[in-house]
TORKOLFI-107945 format. One record per residue: residue in one letter; z, x, y of N, C-alpha, C, CB in turn; residue number from 1. Coordinates in pm, 1 decimal. Glycine has a CB too. Example, Ala and Ser with C-alpha at 12.3 -4.5 7.8 and 13.67 -1.06 7.14 Angstrom:
REM residues 2
["a"; [780.0; 1319.0; -569.0]; [780.0; 1230.0; -450.0]; [780.0; 1320.0; -330.0]; [904.6; 1130.8; -447.3]; 1],
["s"; [708.0; 1285.0; -225.0]; [714.0; 1367.0; -106.0]; [787.0; 1290.0; 3.0]; [572.5; 1408.4; -59.8]; 2],
REM end
This chain:
REM residues 104
["x"; [1134.3; 211.8; -6100.2]; [1209.8; 167.0; -5987.8]; [1358.1; 202.9; -5998.6]; [1193.2; 20.2; -5972.6]; 1],
["x"; [1413.9; 186.8; -6115.8]; [1554.0; 221.5; -6135.0]; [1582.7; 367.7; -6114.9]; [1597.6; 181.9; -6270.3]; 2],
["x"; [1488.5; 450.7; -6157.5]; [1504.1; 595.9; -6139.2]; [1507.6; 634.9; -5994.2]; [1392.7; 670.0; -6207.9]; 3],
["x"; [1416.8; 569.8; -5921.9]; [1411.4; 599.7; -5778.2]; [1539.7; 557.6; -5706.4]; [1291.2; 529.8; -5714.4]; 4],
["x"; [1592.7; 441.6; -5744.1]; [1719.9; 397.0; -5687.5]; [1832.5; 489.1; -5724.2]; [1752.0; 257.6; -5733.0]; 5],
["x"; [1838.5; 536.2; -5848.4]; [1943.5; 627.9; -5893.8]; [1932.0; 762.1; -5821.4]; [1935.3; 648.8; -6047.0]; 6],
["x"; [1814.0; 811.7; -5803.5]; [1791.6; 938.8; -5731.3]; [1836.5; 923.5; -5586.8]; [1641.0; 981.5; -5737.1]; 7],
["x"; [1802.6; 817.2; -5523.3]; [1840.7; 793.1; -5384.0]; [1993.2; 780.0; -5374.4]; [1770.6; 665.0; -5328.6]; 8],
["x"; [2054.0; 710.9; -5461.4]; [2204.0; 697.6; -5463.9]; [2267.8; 832.8; -5482.0]; [2251.4; 602.0; -5578.8]; 9],
["x"; [2218.5; 915.6; -5573.7]; [2279.6; 1049.2; -5593.9]; [2261.1; 1137.1; -5472.9]; [2219.8; 1118.5; -5716.6]; 10],
["x"; [2147.8; 1122.1; -5410.6]; [2121.0; 1199.7; -5285.8]; [2215.2; 1155.0; -5173.2]; [1971.5; 1181.9; -5240.3]; 11],
["x"; [2239.9; 1025.6; -5158.8]; [2329.7; 975.1; -5059.1]; [2473.2; 1024.2; -5089.7]; [2322.6; 820.5; -5053.8]; 12],
["x"; [2516.0; 1019.8; -5213.3]; [2649.5; 1068.9; -5245.0]; [2659.0; 1218.0; -5218.2]; [2685.0; 1038.7; -5390.8]; 13],
["x"; [2558.8; 1296.4; -5250.1]; [2558.0; 1436.6; -5226.1]; [2564.5; 1468.0; -5077.5]; [2436.9; 1497.7; -5287.3]; 14],
["x"; [2496.7; 1396.3; -4994.9]; [2496.5; 1419.7; -4849.8]; [2631.8; 1376.5; -4793.8]; [2379.2; 1341.8; -4779.3]; 15],
["x"; [2687.2; 1267.5; -4834.9]; [2818.8; 1224.8; -4791.5]; [2925.2; 1324.1; -4828.2]; [2851.9; 1091.8; -4849.6]; 16],
["x"; [2914.9; 1380.9; -4948.0]; [3013.1; 1480.7; -4995.0]; [3009.9; 1599.3; -4898.0]; [2981.7; 1527.9; -5143.8]; 17],
["x"; [2888.9; 1651.5; -4864.5]; [2877.9; 1763.8; -4776.1]; [2930.5; 1730.2; -4640.2]; [2736.9; 1809.9; -4767.1]; 18],
["x"; [2902.3; 1610.8; -4591.6]; [2951.3; 1567.9; -4460.7]; [3102.6; 1566.5; -4451.4]; [2898.6; 1431.4; -4428.7]; 19],
["x"; [3165.7; 1511.1; -4549.4]; [3307.2; 1486.2; -4540.5]; [3393.3; 1605.8; -4588.9]; [3340.1; 1363.0; -4620.4]; 20],
["x"; [3343.5; 1678.7; -4686.4]; [3429.0; 1778.1; -4749.5]; [3380.9; 1920.1; -4735.3]; [3443.1; 1747.3; -4891.7]; 21],
["x"; [3265.0; 1948.0; -4697.3]; [3213.5; 2084.8; -4693.3]; [3182.4; 2133.1; -4553.2]; [3090.4; 2095.1; -4777.0]; 22],
["x"; [3262.1; 2102.5; -4458.1]; [3238.3; 2163.8; -4324.9]; [3221.5; 2059.7; -4213.9]; [3113.5; 2252.6; -4329.8]; 23],
["x"; [3144.3; 1957.5; -4235.4]; [3112.1; 1864.2; -4129.8]; [3238.4; 1808.0; -4064.2]; [3026.6; 1751.7; -4184.4]; 24],
["x"; [3306.2; 1719.5; -4129.5]; [3423.0; 1655.8; -4068.0]; [3542.5; 1747.9; -4063.8]; [3459.3; 1529.7; -4142.4]; 25],
["x"; [3556.2; 1833.6; -4164.1]; [3669.2; 1935.6; -4157.2]; [3657.1; 2015.8; -4031.3]; [3668.3; 2033.5; -4281.4]; 26],
["x"; [3539.3; 2059.2; -3999.5]; [3518.7; 2141.6; -3882.3]; [3544.7; 2063.1; -3754.5]; [3378.0; 2197.8; -3881.8]; 27],
["x"; [3506.5; 1938.9; -3750.0]; [3535.7; 1852.6; -3636.3]; [3682.4; 1836.9; -3616.4]; [3472.5; 1718.2; -3653.7]; 28],
["x"; [3757.5; 1812.8; -3729.4]; [3903.8; 1795.2; -3714.6]; [3971.0; 1924.5; -3669.8]; [3966.4; 1747.6; -3847.6]; 29],
["x"; [3921.0; 2038.5; -3722.7]; [3977.8; 2168.2; -3676.8]; [3954.1; 2190.0; -3529.4]; [3917.3; 2285.2; -3755.5]; 30],
["x"; [3831.8; 2156.6; -3485.7]; [3803.8; 2172.3; -3343.5]; [3886.2; 2079.6; -3253.2]; [3658.4; 2148.4; -3319.0]; 31],
["x"; [3908.3; 1954.5; -3303.4]; [3994.7; 1862.1; -3225.8]; [4137.0; 1913.7; -3216.4]; [3995.3; 1722.1; -3289.3]; 32],
["x"; [4186.7; 1971.0; -3321.7]; [4321.5; 2027.4; -3320.9]; [4329.3; 2145.7; -3224.7]; [4362.8; 2071.1; -3462.7]; 33],
["x"; [4226.3; 2235.9; -3228.7]; [4228.4; 2344.6; -3138.3]; [4214.0; 2294.8; -2991.5]; [4118.0; 2442.7; -3174.9]; 34],
["x"; [4139.8; 2195.3; -2968.7]; [4124.3; 2140.5; -2834.9]; [4260.4; 2080.9; -2784.4]; [4011.6; 2030.9; -2835.1]; 35],
["x"; [4333.6; 2012.2; -2867.6]; [4461.1; 1958.4; -2828.6]; [4559.5; 2073.4; -2795.1]; [4516.9; 1868.2; -2940.7]; 36],
["x"; [4559.8; 2178.9; -2874.3]; [4645.2; 2293.9; -2850.8]; [4612.1; 2357.1; -2715.5]; [4629.7; 2397.0; -2964.3]; 37],
["x"; [4484.0; 2370.4; -2688.6]; [4439.3; 2426.7; -2558.8]; [4477.2; 2340.5; -2443.8]; [4290.6; 2446.6; -2557.2]; 38],
["x"; [4471.2; 2213.7; -2460.5]; [4506.9; 2120.8; -2351.2]; [4659.2; 2134.8; -2322.2]; [4469.3; 1969.5; -2390.0]; 39],
["x"; [4739.9; 2148.2; -2427.8]; [4883.5; 2162.5; -2406.9]; [4911.3; 2296.8; -2333.3]; [4960.3; 2156.1; -2544.9]; 40],
["x"; [4843.8; 2404.8; -2373.0]; [4860.6; 2530.1; -2307.2]; [4816.7; 2520.4; -2161.5]; [4783.6; 2637.6; -2379.8]; 41],
["x"; [4710.0; 2448.6; -2130.0]; [4664.8; 2429.3; -1995.2]; [4767.2; 2354.7; -1911.1]; [4534.5; 2356.0; -1995.3]; 42],
["x"; [4826.1; 2254.2; -1967.0]; [4929.4; 2175.8; -1896.4]; [5052.0; 2263.7; -1860.1]; [4974.6; 2055.2; -1984.8]; 43],
["x"; [5093.2; 2352.3; -1950.3]; [5200.6; 2442.5; -1920.7]; [5160.8; 2537.1; -1805.3]; [5238.8; 2521.6; -2046.5]; 44],
["x"; [5038.5; 2585.5; -1813.1]; [4993.4; 2677.0; -1710.0]; [4976.2; 2607.5; -1573.1]; [4862.4; 2740.9; -1752.9]; 45],
["x"; [4933.2; 2485.7; -1577.5]; [4924.1; 2405.7; -1449.1]; [5060.2; 2388.2; -1384.6]; [4862.3; 2264.4; -1475.4]; 46],
["x"; [5163.7; 2362.3; -1466.0]; [5298.1; 2346.9; -1416.6]; [5347.3; 2478.5; -1358.9]; [5390.9; 2298.0; -1527.2]; 47],
["x"; [5319.9; 2585.2; -1429.6]; [5361.0; 2720.7; -1375.6]; [5291.6; 2753.9; -1247.0]; [5330.8; 2832.3; -1477.2]; 48],
["x"; [5157.5; 2723.1; -1238.4]; [5082.9; 2748.7; -1119.1]; [5137.9; 2664.6; -1001.7]; [4934.9; 2719.3; -1143.2]; 49],
["x"; [5175.5; 2541.9; -1030.5]; [5231.1; 2455.5; -924.7]; [5363.1; 2509.8; -873.5]; [5250.5; 2312.4; -976.3]; 50],
["x"; [5448.4; 2562.5; -962.9]; [5575.3; 2619.9; -920.8]; [5550.1; 2742.7; -836.8]; [5663.1; 2654.4; -1041.6]; 51],
["x"; [5459.0; 2827.1; -880.2]; [5425.2; 2949.8; -803.5]; [5368.0; 2918.3; -666.5]; [5324.9; 3035.0; -881.1]; 52],
["x"; [5279.6; 2816.9; -659.8]; [5222.3; 2773.9; -535.7]; [5331.2; 2722.5; -439.1]; [5118.0; 2666.4; -561.8]; 53],
["x"; [5427.9; 2649.7; -492.7]; [5533.1; 2597.2; -409.2]; [5622.5; 2717.0; -360.7]; [5617.7; 2488.9; -488.9]; 54],
["x"; [5644.5; 2812.4; -445.2]; [5723.4; 2930.1; -400.1]; [5651.7; 3008.3; -292.5]; [5753.8; 3023.0; -517.7]; 55],
["x"; [5519.7; 3027.7; -310.6]; [5441.1; 3095.1; -206.9]; [5448.3; 3024.1; -76.9]; [5298.6; 3107.7; -248.0]; 56],
["x"; [5427.9; 2887.4; -82.0]; [5434.6; 2810.7; 41.2]; [5570.2; 2820.1; 106.6]; [5401.2; 2667.2; 14.8]; 57],
["x"; [5674.4; 2820.2; 29.4]; [5810.4; 2832.4; 83.9]; [5828.6; 2973.3; 147.5]; [5917.9; 2807.7; -29.9]; 58],
["x"; [5774.4; 3073.4; 83.6]; [5790.3; 3208.4; 139.4]; [5710.2; 3221.1; 268.0]; [5745.5; 3316.1; 37.4]; 59],
["x"; [5598.5; 3150.8; 281.0]; [5517.4; 3158.4; 402.4]; [5581.7; 3085.6; 516.5]; [5380.1; 3102.7; 378.2]; 60],
["x"; [5647.2; 2972.2; 490.0]; [5691.5; 2887.0; 598.1]; [5840.8; 2896.8; 629.0]; [5657.6; 2747.2; 566.1]; 61],
["x"; [5919.2; 2928.5; 528.9]; [6065.3; 2923.7; 546.5]; [6132.3; 3057.8; 555.0]; [6126.2; 2848.8; 435.7]; 62],
["x"; [6223.7; 3075.3; 645.8]; [6297.4; 3200.9; 657.1]; [6402.8; 3209.4; 547.7]; [6362.8; 3213.7; 796.3]; 63],
["x"; [6454.3; 3097.2; 506.5]; [6562.4; 3098.6; 403.8]; [6513.6; 3156.4; 271.2]; [6616.7; 2955.5; 380.4]; 64],
["x"; [6393.4; 3128.2; 234.6]; [6343.0; 3181.7; 104.5]; [6327.5; 3330.6; 114.7]; [6206.7; 3116.7; 63.9]; 65],
["x"; [6274.4; 3381.2; 228.4]; [6254.7; 3524.3; 243.3]; [6391.4; 3595.2; 243.2]; [6175.9; 3555.4; 374.0]; 66],
["x"; [6490.3; 3531.3; 314.9]; [6622.9; 3595.0; 319.4]; [6686.8; 3593.4; 179.8]; [6715.3; 3522.5; 422.2]; 67],
["x"; [6668.3; 3488.0; 106.9]; [6726.6; 3486.1; -29.5]; [6668.5; 3591.8; -119.1]; [6706.1; 3351.2; -93.8]; 68],
["x"; [6539.0; 3607.6; -108.0]; [6469.0; 3711.2; -187.5]; [6517.0; 3849.5; -152.1]; [6317.9; 3703.0; -166.6]; 69],
["x"; [6527.6; 3879.5; -16.9]; [6571.6; 4004.8; 25.6]; [6714.2; 4033.4; -24.8]; [6563.5; 4012.3; 173.7]; 70],
["x"; [6799.4; 3936.1; -22.5]; [6937.7; 3955.0; -69.4]; [6942.2; 3980.7; -219.8]; [7023.5; 3831.9; -35.0]; 71],
["x"; [6869.3; 3897.8; -297.4]; [6881.4; 3913.9; -441.8]; [6808.0; 4032.3; -498.2]; [6833.5; 3793.4; -508.6]; 72],
["x"; [6685.9; 4060.3; -448.8]; [6603.4; 4167.5; -504.4]; [6623.8; 4302.4; -437.4]; [6459.9; 4129.9; -494.6]; 73],
["x"; [6652.5; 4303.0; -309.8]; [6665.4; 4428.0; -238.0]; [6808.9; 4464.9; -202.3]; [6584.5; 4421.7; -114.6]; 74],
["x"; [6901.8; 4367.7; -225.9]; [7039.8; 4395.2; -191.0]; [7066.5; 4405.1; -41.9]; [7081.8; 4519.8; -255.4]; 75],
["x"; [6992.7; 4341.9; 39.8]; [7009.1; 4347.3; 182.4]; [7120.8; 4257.6; 226.3]; [6882.0; 4310.4; 251.8]; 76],
["x"; [7186.2; 4296.1; 334.2]; [7294.2; 4216.2; 394.0]; [7270.0; 4205.3; 545.3]; [7435.2; 4280.3; 364.3]; 77],
["x"; [7323.5; 4100.5; 604.0]; [7309.2; 4083.8; 748.0]; [7409.2; 4177.4; 823.9]; [7333.1; 3933.5; 786.8]; 78],
["x"; [7380.8; 4193.9; 946.8]; [7467.9; 4280.2; 1022.8]; [7605.1; 4212.1; 1033.4]; [7407.7; 4310.7; 1163.8]; 79],
["x"; [7712.1; 4285.9; 1009.9]; [7844.0; 4239.0; 1012.8]; [7896.4; 4191.1; 876.7]; [7852.6; 4132.9; 1110.5]; 80],
["x"; [7813.1; 4180.4; 777.6]; [7855.5; 4139.3; 644.3]; [7901.7; 4262.4; 566.8]; [7740.4; 4066.2; 569.0]; 81],
["x"; [7981.8; 4236.8; 467.0]; [8029.1; 4346.9; 378.2]; [7980.3; 4308.4; 239.2]; [8191.4; 4366.6; 382.3]; 82],
["x"; [7914.8; 4405.5; 172.9]; [7867.9; 4380.7; 38.2]; [7971.2; 4435.9; -62.0]; [7727.7; 4445.0; 15.9]; 83],
["x"; [8009.2; 4352.2; -154.9]; [8106.3; 4393.0; -257.2]; [8039.4; 4372.6; -391.3]; [8241.7; 4311.6; -247.3]; 84],
["x"; [8025.8; 4477.6; -471.6]; [7969.4; 4465.3; -603.2]; [8082.6; 4491.0; -704.9]; [7849.2; 4564.5; -622.7]; 85],
["x"; [8083.4; 4408.3; -806.7]; [8186.2; 4419.8; -911.4]; [8110.2; 4461.2; -1036.4]; [8268.7; 4282.6; -933.2]; 86],
["x"; [8152.1; 4575.9; -1090.0]; [8092.3; 4628.8; -1212.0]; [8162.1; 4567.5; -1332.2]; [8101.2; 4783.5; -1216.2]; 87],
["x"; [8085.7; 4508.8; -1425.5]; [8144.9; 4457.5; -1545.1]; [8149.5; 4565.5; -1649.5]; [8069.6; 4337.1; -1595.3]; 88],
["x"; [8238.4; 4556.2; -1740.1]; [8252.4; 4659.9; -1848.8]; [8120.2; 4676.8; -1923.6]; [8366.3; 4619.7; -1951.4]; 89],
["x"; [8043.2; 4569.4; -1945.7]; [7918.8; 4580.6; -2023.6]; [7818.3; 4666.4; -1948.7]; [7858.6; 4440.6; -2052.7]; 90],
["x"; [7804.4; 4646.9; -1817.4]; [7709.8; 4728.3; -1740.4]; [7753.1; 4871.3; -1733.0]; [7693.2; 4673.7; -1601.3]; 91],
["x"; [7884.8; 4896.2; -1731.6]; [7933.9; 5031.2; -1725.4]; [7904.8; 5102.7; -1857.7]; [8084.2; 5032.5; -1693.7]; 92],
["x"; [7928.5; 5032.6; -1968.0]; [7903.7; 5090.6; -2098.1]; [7753.6; 5119.5; -2117.0]; [7955.2; 4997.0; -2208.3]; 93],
["x"; [7670.0; 5026.6; -2072.8]; [7526.9; 5047.2; -2085.0]; [7480.3; 5169.6; -2001.6]; [7452.1; 4919.7; -2040.5]; 94],
["x"; [7540.0; 5187.1; -1883.5]; [7504.1; 5298.0; -1800.0]; [7550.1; 5433.5; -1865.8]; [7567.3; 5279.1; -1658.9]; 95],
["x"; [7667.2; 5432.9; -1921.9]; [7713.6; 5551.9; -1988.5]; [7627.7; 5586.6; -2111.9]; [7858.4; 5534.0; -2028.6]; 96],
["x"; [7586.9; 5479.7; -2183.0]; [7503.2; 5501.9; -2301.5]; [7372.2; 5566.0; -2265.5]; [7477.6; 5371.8; -2373.9]; 97],
["x"; [7311.2; 5512.5; -2152.8]; [7179.8; 5568.7; -2109.8]; [7198.6; 5712.2; -2055.4]; [7113.2; 5476.5; -1998.8]; 98],
["x"; [7308.2; 5742.4; -1992.5]; [7336.7; 5873.3; -1943.3]; [7355.4; 5977.2; -2058.8]; [7460.6; 5867.1; -1855.9]; 99],
["x"; [7413.0; 5932.3; -2169.3]; [7433.7; 6018.3; -2283.2]; [7304.2; 6046.3; -2355.9]; [7533.2; 5957.2; -2376.9]; 100],
["x"; [7211.8; 5948.5; -2355.5]; [7082.1; 5964.9; -2427.8]; [6981.0; 6040.6; -2345.6]; [7023.4; 5828.6; -2465.7]; 101],
["x"; [7002.5; 6058.0; -2217.2]; [6902.5; 6125.2; -2133.8]; [6901.4; 6274.1; -2170.2]; [6933.0; 6104.7; -1980.4]; 102],
["x"; [6774.4; 6331.9; -2177.6]; [6767.8; 6473.9; -2205.9]; [6816.4; 6560.9; -2088.7]; [6626.4; 6511.0; -2241.8]; 103],
["x"; [6874.2; 6670.7; -2125.4]; [6928.5; 6759.2; -2016.7]; [6853.5; 6881.1; -2003.2]; [7070.2; 6795.3; -2039.6]; 104],
REM end
């Protein structure tokens, strides 16, 4: 009877060792960590999608957003306005540098 109890106890210890240290729980913990990281990434993407959806809605409904985009991205001006651009030395140097590097 004692030998049977000893064998069962060793078997229980061996199974518990495998469960806790050889993959079982370690794998669960790794998957939980990966799941938390993915949830954080999803939250960031949801916030980005919400901002993009708001911008799309603003572009569809409001004239101000379209006008602002046309002015900033396309350099458009209204009739009767005068556009004045000021070149900074950094942009002038960068332009000269790219002109010198261009093949002739």
